[in-house]
DRENLUMZA-399412 format. One record per residue (C-alpha): x negated, y, z negated. Coordinates in steps of 0.2 Angstrom, whole numbers, padded with zeros to 4 digits, always signed. Example, Ala and Ser with C-alpha at 12.3 -4.5 7.8 and 13.67 -1.06 7.14 Angstrom:
DRENLUMZA-399412
-0062-0022-0039
-0068-0005-0036
end
This chain:
DRENLUMZA-399412
+0000+0001+0001
-0007+0017+0005
-0007+0032-0008
+0006+0043-0008
-0005+0059-0006
-0015+0051+0008
+0000+0047+0017
+0008+0065+0017
-0010+0070+0024
-0009+0058+0038
+0008+0064+0041
+0003+0081+0041
-0011+0078+0053
+0000+0069+0065
+0014+0082+0063
+0027+0068+0060
+0038+0065+0043
+0031+0054+0030
+0047+0043+0033
+0043+0040+0051
+0026+0032+0045
+0034+0023+0032
+0048+0016+0042
+0037+0013+0057
+0043-0003+0067
+0030-0009+0080
+0044-0018+0089
+0054-0003+0091
+0039+0007+0096
+0035-0006+0110
+0053-0005+0116
+0053+0013+0117
+0037+0012+0127
+0042+0000+0139
+0059+0010+0141
+0051+0026+0144
+0037+0020+0155
+0050+0016+0168
+0061+0031+0165
+0062+0043+0181
+0057+0058+0170
+0040+0051+0166
+0038+0045+0185
+0041+0061+0192
+0030+0070+0182
+0014+0079+0190
+0000+0068+0193
-0018+0077+0193
-0026+0063+0203
-0015+0064+0217
-0016+0083+0216
-0035+0082+0217
-0035+0069+0231
-0023+0082+0241
-0033+0096+0238
-0048+0086+0244
-0039+0080+0259
-0036+0099+0264
-0052+0104+0261
-0058+0089+0273
-0046+0095+0287
-0051+0113+0284
-0069+0108+0287
-0067+0098+0302
-0056+0113+0310
-0071+0124+0306
-0083+0112+0314
-0074+0109+0330
-0071+0128+0332
-0090+0131+0330
-0093+0117+0342
-0081+0124+0355
-0090+0142+0352
-0107+0133+0356
-0100+0125+0371
-0093+0141+0378
-0110+0150+0374
-0120+0137+0382
-0109+0137+0398
-0110+0157+0399
-0130+0154+0398
-0129+0141+0411
-0118+0151+0423
-0131+0167+0421
-0146+0156+0424
-0139+0149+0440
end
């Protein structure tokens, strides 16, 4: 059995009532986690990893487009130089 004073300190740190710790039921906690895991509200939450991947893909596309533009500019410049030299 845990001392009442220590239990109160733990409850204060966890920001829960002492009764929540005293009445904690492992089976009920597992049940709540399992039910909430499949809840749409959790599934629809912001996923930071997906956002990072999306931003990365946008950067790759922007870089690719910039490289293509530079390539086209170089080809155009070379064609002008060749036309002058003929």
